[in-house]
N, C-alpha and C positions, 0 to 999 in steps of 0.2 A: 572399168570402175563400177562398183556396186553402191547402191543407196540402201539404207535400212528402212524398211517399211515401218509405219507408225506403230503397228502392233509390236514389233521388235523393240522399239524405243520404250514403249509402255512396259514391256516385259522386263527390260533392264531396270526400270524404276521399281517394279515389284521385287526383283531380286535384291536390290539395295535395301528395300524395306524389310524383307525377310531376314537379310543378314544382320540388320540392326536389331530387330526384335528377337531373333534366335541367338544372337551372339556368335554367328558363324562368319567365316572369312568370305568376303564378297567375291574374291578371286575364284574360290571353289564353286560358288553359286554360278558365276558367269561361265565357268567351264562346262556346265551342264547344258548350256544353250545349244540347240541344234537348228540350223538354218538351211533353207533351200533357196536356190536362185531361180528367179523367173523374170525375164525381160529386164535384166540388169538391176533387179531389186531383190533384197534378201527378206524372206518371210520365215516365220516360225514353222518348223516341220510339224505336220499333223500328229506324228507320234510323240513329239516333244510336248505339244499342248495337252494331250491326254495324260501323259506321264506326270507333267507338272501339276495338273488339277488333282490327279489321284494322290500325289505326294502331299499336296497342300491340304486336302481333305483328311488324310491320315494324320498329319501334324496337328490339325485342329481337333480331331477326335482324341488324340493323345493328350493334348492340352486340357480338353474338357474332362477327360476321365481322371487325369492327375489332380485337378482341382476338386473333383467330387470325392476322391479318396482322402484328401486332406482338406477339410472345410476351413481350417485356419489359414490355409495358404491362399493369398490373394495375388494372382498373377497380373492383375491390372494395376497394381500399386507399385510404382517404381521408386518413388521418393516419398518420404513421410515428412511433411512440413509442419506437423502438429507440435505444439509447445506445451510442456507441462507447467501448469500454473500452481505454484506452491505457496 
């Protein structure tokens, strides 16, 4: 029997957050996880950590460059609760 290391549990939380923010399927995100076993405990593989950070940085750069290309686009605004007063 194996236990998940706290780092793995934290990574699952990050993957859920990314799925929500990016509108991607959480199952696909979870399939990317790569774990290694050590003393009956599962850890993130070193290669996975590097790849995840690189992919996250690329995603952030893409997001920043897309908002710079279209200054009217506000990616931080999901819902508009403003009311028109007539």
